[in-house]
N, C-alpha and C positions, 0 to 999 in steps of 0.2 A: 138799576144795579143787577148784575148777574151773580147768582150764587152757584158755585161749583164745588163738588165734593171729591173729585178725583184729579190726579195729576195730568193725565192726558187731556182731559177737557179744559183744564187751566191752560195748558200749553197751546191748545187749539184756539182758545180765546185770545191769547197774546201773540199769536204768530205774526211776525213782521214788525212788532212794536219794539222800538229802540229807546224810548224815554220813560220806561215804566218806573214809577215811584211806589215803594212798598212799605207797608206798616204791619209788622208782625205783632199779634196780640194773643192772649189766652182768653179773650172774650170777657163777658160781664162788663160791658163797656160803660164808661162814664165820660164826663166832659173832657178829661185829660186825653183820653184816647181819640176823641173826635178832634181835638186840637192837633194831635199828631197827623191825622188824616188831612186836615186843612193845610198844614205846612207841606205835606207831601204833594198836595194839589198845586201848590205854588212852584214846585220844583220838578214836576214831571207830569206826564199824561200818556197813558191812563194811570190811575191810582189803583193798586191792589192792596187789599187788607187780608190778613189771615186770622182765623180763630182756631187755635189748637192748644189744648191743655196737655203739655208735654210731660209725660210720666218720668222721663229721664232726669229732669231737673228737680224732682221731689225726693226728699229723703224718706226712709222707711217709716218715720213717725210724723211725717208732715201731712198736709191737708189735701193730697191729691184727690181722694174720693169725695170730699165735701167741697172742693173748690167749685164756686158757683158757675153753672153752665146755663146760659140764658140766651140761646141762639136766636129765638124768635124776637125777643126784645132788642137784641143787638142788631139784627137785620133792620128793624124798624128805625132805630136811631141812625144807622148809616144811610138809609134811604131818605130820611128827613134832612140829614146833613148834605147829601147830594155831592159828596166829594169822591166817593169810591165807585169805580166802574165794575170791579170784580171782587167778590168776597170768596176766598178759598177757605172752605171749612171741611178739612179732611177728617176721616175717622182715624182711630189709632191703627187699624189694620192697613189703611191706605198709606200712612206715613211709615209704618214699621211692619211691612208684610212678612218679615222674618226678623229674628233677633238682631238688634243693632250692634254687631260686634266691632265694627269700625267706628271709632269715636275720636273726637277732637278734644285734646286736653291742653288748657293754657299752662304756661310755666308756673312753677310753684310760687315764685316771687310776686306773682299777680293773682293767681288762681287759688292760692291756699292761705291768703291773708284776709282779715276782716270777714266778709260774707263767706269766703271760701274756707275759713277756719271753722266757722260754726255750721256750715252746710258743705261738707267736703266734696260732694258729687255735683253740686249745683252748676258750676261753670262748665264742667264737661258736658252736662246735659244741655245747657244753653248753647254752647258752641256747636254741638252736634246738630241740634235741630235748626239753628239759624243757618248753618252751612247747607243743610238739606233743603230748607225753604228757599235760600238763594238759588240753589240749583234748579228748583221747580219754577220759580218766578222769573229768574234772571233779570233783576232790576238794575237800573242805572243809579238809582238813589234809594236809600232806606232810612227810615226815621225812627229814632229811639228817644225815650224820655230821660232827662237828667236825674229824675228821682232815683233810678237804678244806676247810680253813678259808676260803680265798679263794673257792672255789666256793660255799660256803654264803652268803657275803656277796654275791656276784654274783647268785645266785638270789633272795635276799631283795630286793635293789634292783630286779631285773627285775619281780618280783611287785608291788612297791609302785608302780613307775612305770606299769605297765600296769593298775593297780588290779584285779588278779585277786583273786577272792574265795577265796583260799587262805592259810591260816595255815601258816607255815613253822616247824617244830619242829626244834631241834638236839639231837642225841644226843652225849653226851661220847664222846671217843675210847676205843675198847675196845682193851685191850693184852694181850699175852701176859704170862706170869708174870715174864719178864725185862725188861719194859717196851716191847718192840717193838710198835708200832701194828699191829693186824691189817690185812692188805691182801691182795687176791688176787694181787698181784705177789710176795708173799713166797715163793711156791712156786718162783720162778725162782732163788732163792738156793741156792748150793752149801752143803754142811755147814759149811765154814769161814767162808763169808760169813754164814750164819745166826748163827754164834757171834759174829761181829763186829757184826751189824746193830743190836743194842741200844745201841751207842755213839752213835747218832744222838740218841736220847732223852736219854742221859746228857749229851750236849753241850748240849741245850736246858736241862736242869736246872742245868748249870754256868753257863749264861748267866743264869739266874734268880739264882743265888748271887752272881755278880759284880755284878748290878744292885743287890742289897741292900747290898753292901759299898761302893757308890758309884762304880764304874767307869763310864766314859763309854760311850755307845752304840757309838761307833766302835771302842773298845778291845774291847768284848764281842764284837762281830761278827767282828773280825779274829782274835781268839784262837780262837774257835770254828771258824772256817774253817781256820786253821792246824793246829789239833789234829786235825781229821778228815783233812786233806790228808796230814799226817805218818803217819797210819794207813793210807793208801792209798785214801782216798775221793776221788772227783772231785766237788768241791762246786760246785753252782750258786749257792746263796745260804744264808747264815745271817743272818737279818735280824730286827731288833727294831723293831716297828711299833706304831702305835696300833690298838687293837681297833676303834675306831669307823669307821675309813676306810682302814686299812693304809698310811697315810702315815708318814713318818719323824717321830718325836717330837722336839721341842726339849728341851734339857737342863732348861729351866724347867718344861716339861710333865711330864717324868719326876720331877723333885723334888716337883711338886705332887700326885703320885699318879695321873697319867693311867693308865687301864687299858691295858696293853700285851700284845702277843703276840709270842713268838719263833717264827719260821717257818723251816723247814729243807727243803732239797731237795738231794740228793746221790746220786751213783751209787756203788754198791758192785759192782765188776765191771761186768756189763752191766745190772744192775738198778737202776732209779732209785726211790728211796724218798723220801717226804715225811712231815713230822710238824710238830707245833707245840705250844706250851705257853703258856697264858695266865698273866700275872703282873702285879703292881703293886709299885712300890717302896714299902716300908713307911715 
């Protein structure tokens, strides 16, 4: 595997390649990231991964400075996996040699709800850096995880509206044995918090059960929020939305079998976790 740190060297390595598959990451890799790279290898050759902690998608009181940076370990994991041909690990100066005044903002109906409501600049930062990375790598295929469900939808819509020649592939959420979605931020959890953390996924599963028994969306969301709050979580949202656009479904749509997704974001101590579960009323 080749490790490059500047854009020109990356382009030199990829000159003439037309089937590049790309996996953008912020590093601190775990098994879920490696699964994305394996999927990329099935759909393209060569595979390029990137590691870049993107300041633009962090709010002023978020964890940019303490976000784990583990490049040496990440390189070792990718070399062991043997799916990645080039790792692009640019510095902040390389990606943003001057202030990034040109930015990409998703529409409010998608970018300012759920995650976008609680992290107002997040999706603008994501879209801007993803577009810039696509410009550097020029992939035919790019792979994103379903754990970041709204992000996946935002990126897909950006690619469609800009008519970028990139196919966006989604990888199912990868979980620990107890159901906790794999995330780099899981390492922030204390032992007691780690034991509690699977309750987030269990709450989503309970939302799916209540949907099948005919409870209303409002009842389902309120119960899930209350259950976690009583266990000490600080809940941002427990929301039941349409898979197609993340808007609130009507009761008629639910009864008609509209594909739905339950999305969750909540803090356990100082650590904010997100998760989701796709579902449909039978």
